[in-house]
C-alpha positions in Angstrom: -16.5 9.2 -35.8 -13.3 10.6 -34.3 -10.4 8.4 -35.2 -8.2 7.2 -32.4 -11.0 7.4 -29.8 -12.4 4.0 -28.8 -16.3 4.1 -28.7 -17.2 2.0 -25.7 -20.7 1.0 -24.3 -22.3 3.8 -22.2 -21.5 3.3 -18.6 -24.1 4.1 -15.9 -22.0 2.9 -12.9 -19.5 0.3 -11.7 -19.6 -3.0 -10.0 -16.8 -3.6 -7.5 -15.8 -6.0 -4.7 -14.3 -3.5 -2.3 -13.7 0.1 -1.9 -10.9 2.7 -1.7 -10.3 4.0 1.8 -7.9 6.7 3.1 -5.3 5.5 5.6 -2.4 7.5 6.9 -2.9 10.0 4.1 -2.9 7.3 1.4 -5.9 6.0 -0.6 -5.8 2.3 -0.6 -8.1 -0.5 -1.9 -9.8 -2.5 0.9 -11.2 -6.0 0.3 -14.8 -6.9 0.8 -16.7 -10.1 0.4 -19.7 -8.7 -1.4 -20.6 -6.7 -4.5 -21.0 -2.9 -4.4 -22.7 -0.9 -7.2 -21.5 2.7 -7.4 -22.3 5.6 -9.6 -19.9 7.7 -11.6 -19.9 10.5 -9.1 -17.1 10.6 -6.5 -17.4 12.3 -3.2 -15.0 12.9 -0.3 -15.5 9.4 0.9 -15.2 7.7 -2.4 -17.6 6.8 -5.2 -21.2 7.4 -4.3 -23.5 4.4 -4.2 -25.9 3.8 -7.1 -29.6 3.6 -6.2 -29.6 0.0 -7.5 -27.1 -0.9 -4.7 -29.7 -0.4 -2.0 -32.6 -1.7 -4.2 -30.9 -5.1 -4.8 -30.1 -5.4 -1.1 -33.8 -5.2 -0.1 -35.0 -8.5 1.4 -31.5 -9.9 1.7 -30.5 -10.7 5.2 -26.8 -11.2 4.3 -24.5 -9.3 1.9 -25.0 -8.6 -1.8 -23.3 -11.6 -3.4 -25.4 -12.0 -6.6 -26.7 -9.5 -9.1 -29.3 -10.3 -11.8 -27.9 -9.1 -15.2 -28.3 -9.3 -18.9 -25.7 -8.8 -21.6 -25.6 -6.2 -24.3 -24.2 -8.3 -27.1 -24.3 -11.8 -28.6 -20.5 -11.9 -29.1 -18.6 -12.9 -25.9 -15.6 -10.7 -26.7 -17.8 -7.6 -27.0 -19.3 -8.1 -23.5 -16.0 -9.1 -21.9 -12.6 -7.7 -23.2 -9.5 -9.2 -21.7 -5.9 -8.4 -22.6 -2.4 -8.5 -21.2 -2.0 -4.9 -20.1 1.0 -2.9 -18.9 -0.1 0.2 -17.0 2.0 3.2 -16.0 1.9 2.7 -12.2 1.7 6.4 -11.5 -0.8 7.7 -14.1 -2.8 4.5 -14.7 -2.5 4.9 -18.5 -2.0 1.8 -20.5 1.5 1.5 -22.1 1.2 -1.8 -23.8 -1.9 -4.0 -24.6 -1.6 -7.4 -26.1 -3.2 -10.8 -26.6 -0.2 -13.1 -26.4 0.4 -12.8 -30.1 0.5 -9.1 -31.0 0.4 -5.9 -29.0 0.0 -2.2 -29.3 2.8 -0.4 -27.4 3.5 3.3 -26.7 7.2 3.9 -27.6 9.4 7.0 -28.1 8.4 6.7 -31.8 4.7 6.7 -31.1 2.2 3.8 -31.1 3.6 0.6 -32.6 2.3 -2.9 -33.3 4.7 -5.5 -32.1 4.8 -9.2 -31.2 3.4 -10.1 -27.8 5.3 -12.9 -26.1 2.9 -12.9 -23.1 4.0 -11.8 -19.6 5.9 -14.9 -18.8 8.6 -14.2 -21.4 8.3 -10.4 -22.0 11.2 -8.3 -20.6 8.8 -5.4 -20.0 6.6 -7.6 -17.8 9.2 -8.2 -15.1 8.0 -7.8 -11.5 4.4 -8.6 -12.5 4.1 -5.2 -14.2 2.0 -6.7 -17.0 -1.1 -8.7 -16.1 -4.4 -9.9 -17.4 -7.0 -7.1 -17.3 -10.6 -7.7 -18.1 -13.7 -5.4 -18.4 -17.2 -6.9 -18.3 -20.2 -4.7 -19.3 -23.6 -5.9 -18.1 -27.2 -4.5 -18.0 -28.9 -4.3 -14.5 -32.6 -3.6 -14.6 -34.8 -2.6 -17.5 -34.5 1.2 -17.4 -31.8 1.6 -20.1 -31.4 -1.4 -22.5 -28.2 0.1 -23.9 -26.7 1.5 -20.7 -24.3 -0.8 -18.8 -22.4 -1.3 -15.5 -18.8 -2.2 -15.8 -16.8 -4.7 -13.7 -13.0 -4.4 -14.0 -10.7 -7.2 -12.8 -7.1 -8.4 -13.0 -8.0 -11.6 -11.3 -7.1 -14.7 -13.3 -9.9 -16.8 -11.9 -12.5 -14.2 -12.7 -11.2 -13.7 -16.2 -11.0 -17.3 -17.1 -14.4 -18.2 -15.6 -16.2 -15.3 -17.2 -14.7 -16.0 -20.6 -15.7 -19.6 -20.4 -19.2 -19.0 -19.3 -19.9 -16.4 -22.0 -18.7 -18.8 -24.8 -20.7 -21.7 -23.3 -23.9 -19.7 -22.9 -23.6 -18.4 -26.5 -23.2 -22.0 -27.7 -26.2 -23.5 -25.8 -28.5 -20.6 -26.5 -28.0 -20.7 -30.3 -26.3 -17.3 -30.4 -28.9 -15.6 -28.1 -26.5 -14.5 -25.4 -28.0 -11.0 -25.2 -31.4 -12.5 -24.4 -30.4 -14.8 -21.5 -31.5 -13.9 -18.0 -28.2 -14.3 -16.1 -26.7 -13.5 -12.7 -23.2 -12.4 -11.5 -22.2 -14.4 -8.5 -19.4 -14.1 -6.0 -17.6 -17.4 -5.4 -14.8 -18.6 -3.1 -12.1 -21.1 -3.5 -8.8 -22.2 -2.0 -5.6 -22.6 -3.9 -2.1 -23.8 -3.1 -0.7 -20.3 -3.3 -3.4 -19.1 -0.8 -2.3 -21.9 1.6 -5.9 -23.1 1.9 -7.5 -19.8 2.8 -10.4 -18.7 0.6 -10.0 -16.2 -2.3 -12.9 -14.8 -4.3 -13.8 -14.5 -7.9 -16.8 -13.6 -10.0 -18.8 -16.1 -11.9 -21.7 -15.8 -14.4 -24.6 -18.2 -14.0 -28.2 -18.7 -14.8 -30.5 -16.5 -12.7 -31.4 -17.7 -9.2 -34.7 -19.7 -9.2 -34.4 -20.7 -12.8 -33.0 -23.9 -14.4 -31.2 -24.0 -17.7 -34.4 -25.1 -19.6 -36.3 -22.1 -18.2 -33.4 -19.8 -19.0 -33.3 -20.9 -22.6 -37.0 -20.6 -23.0 -37.0 -17.1 -21.7 -34.2 -16.2 -24.1 -36.2 -17.6 -27.1 -39.3 -15.6 -26.1 -37.3 -12.4 -25.7 -35.5 -12.9 -29.0 -38.9 -13.3 -30.8 -40.3 -10.2 -29.1 -37.2 -8.1 -30.1 -37.3 -9.3 -33.7 -41.0 -8.5 -33.9 -40.3 -5.0 -32.7 -37.5 -4.5 -35.2 -34.6 -4.8 -32.8 -31.5 -5.9 -34.9 -29.0 -7.5 -32.5 -26.5 -8.3 -35.3 -26.3 -4.6 -36.2 -25.8 -3.6 -32.6 -22.9 -6.1 -32.3 -21.3 -4.8 -35.5 -21.6 -1.2 -34.3 -19.9 -2.1 -31.0 -17.1 -3.9 -32.8 -16.3 -0.9 -34.9 -16.4 1.3 -31.9 -13.9 -0.7 -29.9 -11.6 -0.9 -32.9 -11.7 2.8 -33.5 -9.0 3.5 -30.8 -5.7 2.0 -29.8 -6.7 1.5 -26.1 -10.1 1.1 -24.6 -9.6 2.9 -21.3 -9.7 6.7 -21.5 -7.8 9.4 -19.7 -10.8 9.7 -17.4 -10.4 6.1 -16.3 -6.6 6.4 -15.7 -6.9 7.8 -12.2 -9.3 5.2 -11.0 -7.2 2.4 -12.5 -4.0 3.6 -10.8 -5.8 4.0 -7.5 -7.4 0.5 -7.7 -4.7 -1.5 -9.3 -1.6 0.2 -8.1 -2.2 1.5 -4.6 0.6 3.0 -2.5 2.4 0.5 -0.4 1.5 0.3 3.2 2.6 -2.0 6.0 -0.3 -3.5 7.9 -0.2 -4.0 11.7 -1.4 -7.4 12.7 -2.2 -6.1 16.2 -4.3 -3.3 14.8 -6.1 -5.6 12.3 -7.0 -8.0 15.1 -8.4 -5.4 17.4 -10.6 -4.1 14.6 -12.1 -7.5 13.7 -15.7 -7.1 12.6 -18.2 -8.8 14.7 -20.1 -10.0 11.7 -18.9 -13.2 10.2 -17.6 -12.7 6.6 -17.8 -15.0 3.7 -14.1 -15.6 4.0 -14.4 -16.7 7.6 -17.3 -19.0 6.9 -15.4 -20.7 4.1 -12.2 -20.9 6.2 -14.1 -22.4 9.1 -15.6 -25.0 6.9 -12.2 -25.8 5.4 -10.8 -26.3 8.9 -13.4 -28.9 9.8 -12.3 -31.0 6.8 -8.5 -30.4 7.2 -6.2 -32.5 9.3 -4.7 -30.6 12.3 -1.2 -30.7 10.9 -2.2 -29.2 7.5 -4.3 -26.5 9.3 -1.3 -25.6 11.4 0.9 -25.1 8.4 -1.7 -22.9 6.7 -1.9 -20.8 9.9 1.9 -20.2 9.7 1.6 -18.8 6.2 -1.6 -16.7 6.8 0.2 -13.5 7.9 2.0 -13.4 4.6 -1.2 -13.2 2.6 -2.3 -9.7 3.3 -1.7 -8.8 -0.2 -5.1 -7.9 -1.7 -5.4 -6.9 -5.2 -8.3 -5.2 -6.5 -11.3 -3.5 -5.6 -14.3 -4.2 -7.7 -13.8 -1.3 -8.6 -11.9 -3.7 -10.1 -9.1 -3.9 -7.8 -6.0 -5.0 -9.5 -2.5 -4.5 -8.4 -0.6 -5.1 -5.2 -1.1 -4.2 -1.6 1.0 -4.0 1.5 4.1 -4.0 -0.6 3.5 -7.6 -1.7 3.4 -8.4 -5.4 1.4 -11.1 -7.1 3.6 -14.0 -8.1 1.9 -15.7 -11.0 -1.2 -15.0 -13.0 -2.4 -18.6 -12.7 -2.9 -17.9 -9.0 -5.1 -14.9 -9.5 -4.0 -11.4 -10.3 -6.5 -8.9 -9.6 -9.4 -8.2 -7.7 -11.2 -5.6 -10.2 -13.6 -6.4 -10.7 -15.0 -2.4 -10.3 -15.1 -3.8 -8.7 -12.8 -7.5 -8.9 -10.4 -12.3 -6.9 -8.7 -15.3 -8.2 -5.4 -16.7 -7.8 -2.9 -14.1 -8.7 -4.3 -10.9 -9.7 -5.7 -7.8 -8.1 -9.3 -7.9 -7.5 -10.8 -8.5 -4.2 -12.1 -11.4 -5.8 -8.6 -11.9 -6.6 -6.5 -9.7 -5.0 -5.8 -5.9 -5.4 -7.1 -4.6 -2.1 -6.3 -4.3 1.5 -8.0 -6.9 3.7 -10.9 -5.7 5.8 -10.2 -5.0 9.4 -9.1 -8.2 11.2 -8.8 -10.2 8.0 -5.2 -9.4 7.1 -3.6 -12.3 5.3 -6.9 -14.1 4.9 -7.7 -13.3 1.4 -5.5 -12.8 -1.6 -6.1 -12.8 -5.2 
């Protein structure tokens, strides 16, 4: 095994919440309120759609807001890795990766292990330069039991929710996390920082149409079948752990360009007039949630929210994992969602459409932020 090279799960494609579009000669993340599954091939118009993207949309009248998945490993931290990460905004390469206690940092003297004070108290993290960054690997379909699709996010809500769900599912299943039939689901919520308008994040739940008892029973049956066939899950987890630990940083040189594009797009000033004229005729999930919130909000409170709406055109990540900042506006605090992926990526102060790193869709400027 080559030393210094992180051995990560084989990736078949990406899960994102948005896309990168070209505007005025710049490639910018654009928010969306649904999942998109892309391949690893990029064309002139962006990443090509994976065949599963159309397959999962069949029979759905609305948008793709849930994806049936399984996990590769029983250990939550192997399926979902989250760190405080400082990226080079130009190249997309990681410069410092830490967990709040220790970090690995690229310095003039090479790679060093140093204390990690967390972004709130780190001098290098000023200006929201360092943010939570998570990568979730999931299995979609049964064609390749060891191939995965990756969802990247810098959204605080997505990171916190996914981490909690993984640990809870491991606990209630008796360490059979990799056997559970689960589902990625896009959710919306309002926060104080979003002034009542909905933001989006990714959740992991039991599969639609199944209750928790049926889910656990299915996991027990699959686990028994695998053991009878000689499938050793513990050995797979150990191999993955060694692979991740073989390199200083997980993300490779090949990922750097996509990360810079999704999490650190070029600044662009949006025109409210243009956005309004391009409003989509189809009601988005954000509009539905916003309308529902207005029906339950006193007029005075609604008026105040409307005054702040124009300032929220700050998207942050694209499921491609859309972290970063948009329209020249930076996220203020990780607790309010920092990324939108994921691949995809929205929560309160990050950059994932689900939490903020992308430009709002036409006509929705200022409606969503992560």
